[in-house]
SERO-94655 format. One record per residue (C-alpha): chain; x, y, z. Coordinates in Angstrom, 3 decimals. Example, Ala and Ser with C-alpha at 12.3 -4.5 7.8 and 13.67 -1.06 7.14 Angstrom:
residues 2
{migu "A",{12.300,-4.500,7.800}};
{migu "A",{13.670,-1.060,7.140}};
//
This chain:
residues 295
{migu "A",{-1.622,-7.659,-27.965}};
{migu "A",{1.744,-9.410,-28.140}};
{migu "A",{2.534,-12.736,-26.480}};
{migu "A",{4.638,-10.966,-23.853}};
{migu "A",{1.795,-8.552,-23.084}};
{migu "A",{-0.659,-11.445,-22.779}};
{migu "A",{1.363,-13.127,-20.053}};
{migu "A",{2.200,-9.841,-18.348}};
{migu "A",{-1.520,-9.087,-18.080}};
{migu "A",{-1.825,-12.331,-16.166}};
{migu "A",{0.982,-11.177,-13.863}};
{migu "A",{-0.928,-7.976,-13.111}};
{migu "A",{-4.119,-9.948,-12.456}};
{migu "A",{-2.280,-12.125,-9.962}};
{migu "A",{-0.594,-9.145,-8.318}};
{migu "A",{-3.953,-7.553,-7.464}};
{migu "A",{-4.767,-10.473,-5.195}};
{migu "A",{-2.324,-9.037,-2.665}};
{migu "A",{-3.854,-5.556,-2.588}};
{migu "A",{-5.071,-5.731,1.021}};
{migu "A",{-2.189,-7.751,2.458}};
{migu "A",{1.100,-6.529,0.959}};
{migu "A",{0.783,-3.246,2.906}};
{migu "A",{3.868,-1.083,2.183}};
{migu "A",{5.325,-3.764,-0.090}};
{migu "A",{4.468,-3.673,-3.804}};
{migu "A",{1.859,-5.956,-5.375}};
{migu "A",{3.711,-8.342,-7.680}};
{migu "A",{2.621,-11.237,-9.893}};
{migu "A",{4.705,-13.775,-11.795}};
{migu "A",{4.007,-16.334,-14.519}};
{migu "A",{6.323,-19.051,-15.879}};
{migu "A",{5.795,-20.170,-19.483}};
{migu "A",{7.219,-23.195,-21.310}};
{migu "A",{6.374,-23.833,-24.965}};
{migu "A",{3.527,-21.298,-24.832}};
{migu "A",{1.971,-23.001,-21.803}};
{migu "A",{1.799,-21.635,-18.267}};
{migu "A",{3.549,-24.136,-16.003}};
{migu "A",{3.689,-21.993,-12.876}};
{migu "A",{2.378,-18.770,-11.405}};
{migu "A",{2.347,-16.912,-8.121}};
{migu "A",{1.974,-13.556,-6.430}};
{migu "A",{3.264,-11.763,-3.346}};
{migu "A",{0.609,-12.705,-0.816}};
{migu "A",{1.663,-10.839,2.288}};
{migu "A",{4.344,-8.460,3.524}};
{migu "A",{7.247,-10.465,4.944}};
{migu "A",{6.317,-13.639,3.086}};
{migu "A",{7.703,-15.155,-0.142}};
{migu "A",{7.813,-12.956,-3.229}};
{migu "A",{5.864,-13.647,-6.410}};
{migu "A",{8.789,-15.264,-8.253}};
{migu "A",{9.425,-17.709,-5.397}};
{migu "A",{5.780,-18.750,-5.306}};
{migu "A",{5.698,-19.120,-9.082}};
{migu "A",{8.815,-21.325,-9.133}};
{migu "A",{7.502,-23.396,-6.221}};
{migu "A",{4.294,-24.064,-8.182}};
{migu "A",{6.166,-25.680,-11.101}};
{migu "A",{5.914,-29.467,-10.915}};
{migu "A",{8.902,-30.260,-13.148}};
{migu "A",{11.791,-27.908,-12.332}};
{migu "A",{13.843,-29.327,-15.198}};
{migu "A",{11.630,-27.266,-17.540}};
{migu "A",{12.787,-23.990,-15.984}};
{migu "A",{15.971,-23.913,-18.061}};
{migu "A",{13.828,-23.730,-21.208}};
{migu "A",{11.175,-21.418,-19.767}};
{migu "A",{10.406,-17.704,-19.696}};
{migu "A",{9.489,-16.091,-16.402}};
{migu "A",{7.312,-12.996,-16.442}};
{migu "A",{7.207,-10.666,-13.441}};
{migu "A",{5.413,-7.351,-12.975}};
{migu "A",{8.283,-5.741,-11.000}};
{migu "A",{12.032,-6.187,-11.271}};
{migu "A",{13.203,-9.146,-9.146}};
{migu "A",{14.929,-8.011,-5.962}};
{migu "A",{18.706,-8.330,-5.649}};
{migu "A",{19.239,-7.854,-1.919}};
{migu "A",{18.650,-9.743,1.306}};
{migu "A",{15.715,-8.302,3.239}};
{migu "A",{12.966,-10.278,4.920}};
{migu "A",{13.443,-12.798,2.088}};
{migu "A",{16.469,-13.816,-0.058}};
{migu "A",{16.998,-12.109,-3.457}};
{migu "A",{14.640,-13.375,-6.162}};
{migu "A",{17.087,-12.524,-8.961}};
{migu "A",{19.625,-14.945,-7.464}};
{migu "A",{16.976,-17.674,-7.232}};
{migu "A",{15.943,-17.219,-10.865}};
{migu "A",{19.580,-17.265,-11.966}};
{migu "A",{20.242,-20.446,-9.967}};
{migu "A",{17.415,-22.194,-11.811}};
{migu "A",{18.982,-21.392,-15.184}};
{migu "A",{15.897,-19.602,-16.551}};
{migu "A",{16.861,-18.528,-20.064}};
{migu "A",{14.550,-15.488,-20.455}};
{migu "A",{13.039,-13.023,-18.016}};
{migu "A",{10.397,-10.417,-18.932}};
{migu "A",{9.969,-7.510,-16.505}};
{migu "A",{7.213,-4.906,-16.604}};
{migu "A",{9.064,-2.134,-14.755}};
{migu "A",{12.280,-1.514,-12.859}};
{migu "A",{12.078,-1.408,-9.070}};
{migu "A",{12.571,2.210,-7.847}};
{migu "A",{13.818,0.974,-4.462}};
{migu "A",{17.409,2.208,-4.129}};
{migu "A",{18.440,-1.262,-2.926}};
{migu "A",{17.343,-2.722,-6.267}};
{migu "A",{17.177,-0.028,-8.997}};
{migu "A",{18.399,-2.179,-11.884}};
{migu "A",{20.659,-4.457,-9.858}};
{migu "A",{18.241,-7.365,-10.181}};
{migu "A",{18.225,-7.030,-13.947}};
{migu "A",{22.020,-6.823,-14.035}};
{migu "A",{22.295,-9.938,-11.855}};
{migu "A",{20.113,-11.864,-14.299}};
{migu "A",{22.025,-10.644,-17.346}};
{migu "A",{25.332,-11.492,-15.704}};
{migu "A",{23.996,-15.022,-15.185}};
{migu "A",{23.341,-15.319,-18.919}};
{migu "A",{19.589,-14.702,-19.030}};
{migu "A",{17.960,-12.659,-21.777}};
{migu "A",{16.068,-9.850,-20.058}};
{migu "A",{13.261,-7.783,-21.595}};
{migu "A",{12.096,-4.701,-19.655}};
{migu "A",{9.099,-2.395,-20.171}};
{migu "A",{6.240,-4.731,-21.115}};
{migu "A",{3.021,-3.037,-19.858}};
{migu "A",{5.206,-0.644,-17.889}};
{migu "A",{2.546,2.056,-17.507}};
{migu "A",{-0.005,-0.441,-16.205}};
{migu "A",{2.495,-1.900,-13.741}};
{migu "A",{3.359,1.572,-12.430}};
{migu "A",{-0.314,2.459,-12.040}};
{migu "A",{-0.968,-0.724,-10.067}};
{migu "A",{1.781,0.172,-7.588}};
{migu "A",{1.526,3.948,-7.734}};
{migu "A",{1.635,4.228,-3.937}};
{migu "A",{4.857,2.189,-3.841}};
{migu "A",{6.463,4.364,-6.520}};
{migu "A",{5.511,7.538,-4.627}};
{migu "A",{6.932,6.050,-1.403}};
{migu "A",{10.232,5.165,-3.035}};
{migu "A",{10.767,8.255,-5.186}};
{migu "A",{9.224,11.027,-3.049}};
{migu "A",{9.767,9.550,0.439}};
{migu "A",{6.208,10.169,1.560}};
{migu "A",{2.883,8.326,1.711}};
{migu "A",{0.601,8.170,-1.299}};
{migu "A",{-2.311,10.418,-0.313}};
{migu "A",{-5.968,9.758,-1.142}};
{migu "A",{-8.503,12.526,-0.484}};
{migu "A",{-12.005,11.219,0.232}};
{migu "A",{-15.230,13.028,1.029}};
{migu "A",{-18.961,12.760,0.370}};
{migu "A",{-20.976,15.797,-0.659}};
{migu "A",{-24.431,16.841,-1.793}};
{migu "A",{-25.147,17.865,-5.373}};
{migu "A",{-24.888,21.500,-4.361}};
{migu "A",{-21.480,21.018,-2.750}};
{migu "A",{-22.136,20.591,0.984}};
{migu "A",{-20.644,17.862,3.200}};
{migu "A",{-22.672,18.419,6.391}};
{migu "A",{-25.157,20.580,8.250}};
{migu "A",{-23.714,23.339,10.402}};
{migu "A",{-23.250,21.741,13.820}};
{migu "A",{-21.776,23.037,17.047}};
{migu "A",{-21.225,19.778,18.933}};
{migu "A",{-21.151,15.997,18.659}};
{migu "A",{-24.607,15.873,20.272}};
{migu "A",{-26.112,16.796,16.895}};
{migu "A",{-25.929,13.918,14.382}};
{migu "A",{-23.972,14.455,11.158}};
{migu "A",{-25.701,14.614,7.786}};
{migu "A",{-25.449,11.084,6.462}};
{migu "A",{-24.713,11.056,2.733}};
{migu "A",{-23.451,7.474,2.412}};
{migu "A",{-25.528,4.319,2.053}};
{migu "A",{-24.677,0.715,2.923}};
{migu "A",{-23.061,0.094,-0.469}};
{migu "A",{-20.819,3.160,-0.475}};
{migu "A",{-19.886,2.484,3.159}};
{migu "A",{-18.644,-0.973,2.159}};
{migu "A",{-16.601,0.564,-0.666}};
{migu "A",{-15.048,3.123,1.676}};
{migu "A",{-14.240,0.542,4.330}};
{migu "A",{-12.701,-1.718,1.682}};
{migu "A",{-10.466,1.208,0.715}};
{migu "A",{-9.547,1.664,4.383}};
{migu "A",{-8.560,-2.011,4.644}};
{migu "A",{-6.156,-1.498,1.735}};
{migu "A",{-4.521,1.568,3.319}};
{migu "A",{-1.984,1.930,6.093}};
{migu "A",{-3.347,5.137,7.613}};
{migu "A",{-6.438,7.336,7.765}};
{migu "A",{-6.419,10.981,8.862}};
{migu "A",{-9.018,13.471,10.115}};
{migu "A",{-8.802,16.962,11.532}};
{migu "A",{-9.713,18.240,14.979}};
{migu "A",{-13.238,19.415,14.091}};
{migu "A",{-14.209,16.128,12.467}};
{migu "A",{-12.797,14.190,15.413}};
{migu "A",{-14.762,16.288,17.917}};
{migu "A",{-18.089,16.672,16.083}};
{migu "A",{-18.371,13.243,14.437}};
{migu "A",{-16.467,11.214,17.050}};
{migu "A",{-15.433,8.717,14.341}};
{migu "A",{-14.008,5.241,14.893}};
{migu "A",{-12.196,5.087,11.520}};
{migu "A",{-12.040,1.297,11.387}};
{migu "A",{-13.050,-1.328,8.805}};
{migu "A",{-16.194,-2.601,10.513}};
{migu "A",{-18.093,-2.714,7.187}};
{migu "A",{-15.394,-4.811,5.484}};
{migu "A",{-12.892,-7.513,6.375}};
{migu "A",{-9.198,-6.782,6.770}};
{migu "A",{-6.887,-4.858,9.071}};
{migu "A",{-7.802,-1.493,10.535}};
{migu "A",{-5.577,1.372,9.358}};
{migu "A",{-3.542,3.466,11.773}};
{migu "A",{-5.733,6.396,12.814}};
{migu "A",{-4.140,9.828,12.520}};
{migu "A",{-5.601,13.033,13.900}};
{migu "A",{-4.522,16.663,14.152}};
{migu "A",{-4.991,18.018,17.678}};
{migu "A",{-2.915,21.167,17.890}};
{migu "A",{-3.843,22.211,21.432}};
{migu "A",{-5.147,18.997,23.017}};
{migu "A",{-8.869,19.651,22.514}};
{migu "A",{-9.985,16.063,21.926}};
{migu "A",{-11.974,14.500,24.792}};
{migu "A",{-10.353,11.509,26.446}};
{migu "A",{-13.428,9.392,25.681}};
{migu "A",{-13.142,9.932,21.911}};
{migu "A",{-13.556,6.795,19.824}};
{migu "A",{-10.173,7.509,18.257}};
{migu "A",{-8.584,6.555,21.574}};
{migu "A",{-10.190,3.116,21.860}};
{migu "A",{-8.096,-0.001,21.401}};
{migu "A",{-9.363,-1.211,17.992}};
{migu "A",{-6.351,0.349,16.204}};
{migu "A",{-3.279,2.475,16.979}};
{migu "A",{-3.695,6.252,16.881}};
{migu "A",{-1.116,8.892,15.992}};
{migu "A",{-1.759,12.469,17.149}};
{migu "A",{0.008,15.447,15.589}};
{migu "A",{0.172,18.270,18.133}};
{migu "A",{2.222,21.316,19.032}};
{migu "A",{2.206,20.270,22.696}};
{migu "A",{5.437,18.870,24.138}};
{migu "A",{3.392,16.644,26.462}};
{migu "A",{0.067,15.393,25.081}};
{migu "A",{-2.635,15.035,27.791}};
{migu "A",{-3.827,11.598,26.674}};
{migu "A",{-1.195,8.929,27.329}};
{migu "A",{-2.028,5.286,26.585}};
{migu "A",{-0.239,2.330,24.996}};
{migu "A",{-2.425,2.833,21.935}};
{migu "A",{-1.723,6.529,21.352}};
{migu "A",{1.474,8.052,19.953}};
{migu "A",{1.823,11.824,19.956}};
{migu "A",{4.199,13.601,17.589}};
{migu "A",{5.096,17.240,18.147}};
{migu "A",{5.253,19.381,15.007}};
{migu "A",{5.131,23.073,14.143}};
{migu "A",{1.733,24.183,12.856}};
{migu "A",{3.172,26.535,10.236}};
{migu "A",{3.463,26.643,6.452}};
{migu "A",{5.649,23.528,6.594}};
{migu "A",{3.111,21.494,8.591}};
{migu "A",{2.036,19.154,5.777}};
{migu "A",{5.609,18.329,4.812}};
{migu "A",{6.440,17.571,8.451}};
{migu "A",{3.490,15.203,8.785}};
{migu "A",{4.180,13.368,5.535}};
{migu "A",{7.799,12.824,6.509}};
{migu "A",{6.864,11.506,9.957}};
{migu "A",{4.257,9.171,8.466}};
{migu "A",{6.776,7.905,5.915}};
{migu "A",{9.164,7.151,8.762}};
{migu "A",{6.327,5.222,10.434}};
{migu "A",{6.019,3.180,7.197}};
{migu "A",{2.565,4.534,6.365}};
{migu "A",{2.595,3.810,2.615}};
{migu "A",{-0.931,4.950,1.769}};
{migu "A",{-2.851,7.654,3.625}};
{migu "A",{-6.568,8.396,3.297}};
{migu "A",{-7.579,11.912,4.331}};
{migu "A",{-11.289,11.914,5.173}};
{migu "A",{-13.415,14.921,6.016}};
{migu "A",{-16.590,14.284,7.963}};
{migu "A",{-15.968,10.575,8.611}};
{migu "A",{-17.508,7.828,10.678}};
//
């Protein structure tokens, strides 16, 4: 492992700390090195707050060392004004002589502009250190930016012989419980790290799921359900106030109208999935869990 890879690994470690809080922003870590010693580090803690590079620079006690330092960052520094000022401009203003980037930012507002800004300021820029690992860490972000849709996770539990439930006709009969307390915690942790969770009509009716993160800490995802003809009972748990709910339906007027429920009319045809993914992308749902037979 090279010296650059060593410090980039640390960037990726730091980035993971923001997994449950960066939401549809990427997880990013940054390390500042002077004379082979880490003098500052940071990560993007929460969507809308300071980026990793800002936090790393703020953690350096002696800013005069920055002109002789190398800053490592797991994603190309931004070059545009969004919820925060551009990180590339901040790095350039500090006179950092070398910048090592794991991977270019696929966001069309950045897309190499941050690297160019740094080079134009006189910094030596190295790109591609642990690139594959950095892409894997933020695979949902890369799918969002390049394919304009959520990153989709399919989750289900099944028996050894391939069944997910007993045959049931109504919600009065309890579902076959395949999960235990440990796997439930794992699933609810995954929910807390996702923006949305989807079930179909039959699961919503028979299991009456809540689809929250009650077994883990963190935010509840947006609940998404398919209800083509308005079959869901008004007292379904999906319509309680613990999280927003989005209903995909073919009805022009959905029968359940509350402040917590948003209905979206789509065509239930061969293009249905593409329609839903586009709508969810527009709602800024970066990661979507599709669960069959969920509680």
